[in-house]
C-alpha positions, -999 to 999 in steps of 0.1 A, spaced: 0 0 0 13 34 -9 30 51 20 27 22 43 57 0 52 56 -36 66 28 -46 89 37 -61 123 18 -72 154 26 -58 189 14 -56 224 12 -20 237 18 -25 274 -2 -2 297 -1 34 285 -10 67 302 -9 95 277 -12 132 287 -16 161 264 -42 184 248 -75 171 235 -101 185 211 -132 172 192 -132 169 154 -154 160 125 -145 146 91 -146 182 79 -125 197 107 -99 169 111 -75 190 89 -71 212 119 -53 185 140 -19 200 131 -28 232 150 -34 211 181 1 196 177 16 231 172 -1 241 205 11 210 223 46 206 209 63 232 232 52 210 262 70 179 249 99 172 273 82 194 300 54 171 311 58 159 347 65 121 347 71 120 309 87 88 298 110 92 268 103 115 238 77 93 220 45 113 212 10 99 205 -20 111 186 -49 91 201 -83 89 184 -110 84 210 -148 82 210 -152 77 172 -188 78 161 -205 66 129 -208 102 117 -170 103 117 -167 127 146 -141 118 172 -119 132 200 -81 135 194 -55 137 221 -20 149 211 3 138 240 32 119 254 35 88 276 38 94 313 43 74 345 11 58 357 9 80 388 19 113 371 -2 143 379 -22 159 351 -24 197 349 -59 213 347 -55 224 311 -44 189 300 -63 157 292 -52 121 298 -62 87 287 -52 53 301 -49 25 275 -47 -10 289 -22 -35 274 -36 -50 243 -26 -64 209 -24 -41 178 -17 -43 142 10 -17 135 16 1 102 47 21 95 38 53 77 66 62 53 53 94 37 49 130 49 27 134 80 2 154 59 -6 120 41 -17 103 74 -54 108 68 -51 90 34 -31 62 49 -56 58 77 -85 58 52 -67 31 32 -61 9 63 -98 11 73 -114 8 39 -90 -16 21 -65 -34 43 -87 -43 73 -116 -57 52 -92 -77 30 -71 -90 60 -99 -109 77 -86 -97 111 -111 -88 138 -102 -52 148 -118 -34 177 -139 -4 168 -145 4 205 -109 8 216 -88 39 207 -64 37 178 -34 59 177 -4 74 158 29 69 175 58 93 167 91 77 177 123 95 185 131 91 147 102 114 138 115 148 125 88 175 132 106 200 109 105 176 79 72 160 90 86 125 83 102 94 98 93 73 128 55 74 123 33 44 131 -4 38 130 -16 14 157 -51 -3 152 -64 -24 182 -74 -60 177 -102 -79 194 -88 -102 220 
């Protein structure tokens, strides 16, 4: 699939992610980069932050394509959350993981391809109730908008 590298399967481990959260629709999702611009200066400054990996978590997806999106970082389980921040705890589970090899602006197209083509053809039982997320590893270059980007889709266990 264009822009998607090899697929692998992984367990996430328990994750607590803290950051900024907003609600979006299919029409407004192109505004997610502004949320990242607002959150980015906080990366490395969040109390209890673990490493420099960042997450874009899609929560509460509805049939009308509206959803909540949290731009955040992983923190220690007992880390305090500031009033202006949101947090989500994701329990350990199994995911199918896609490496995204193109510019970050192509993520919506890659996600659409995964959900409309790859998943139906794979025969895998994916969870539509659990959050899916983007994972930006230390190799991600925010200036270039490329490298170290993964899309994690939860599987039914």
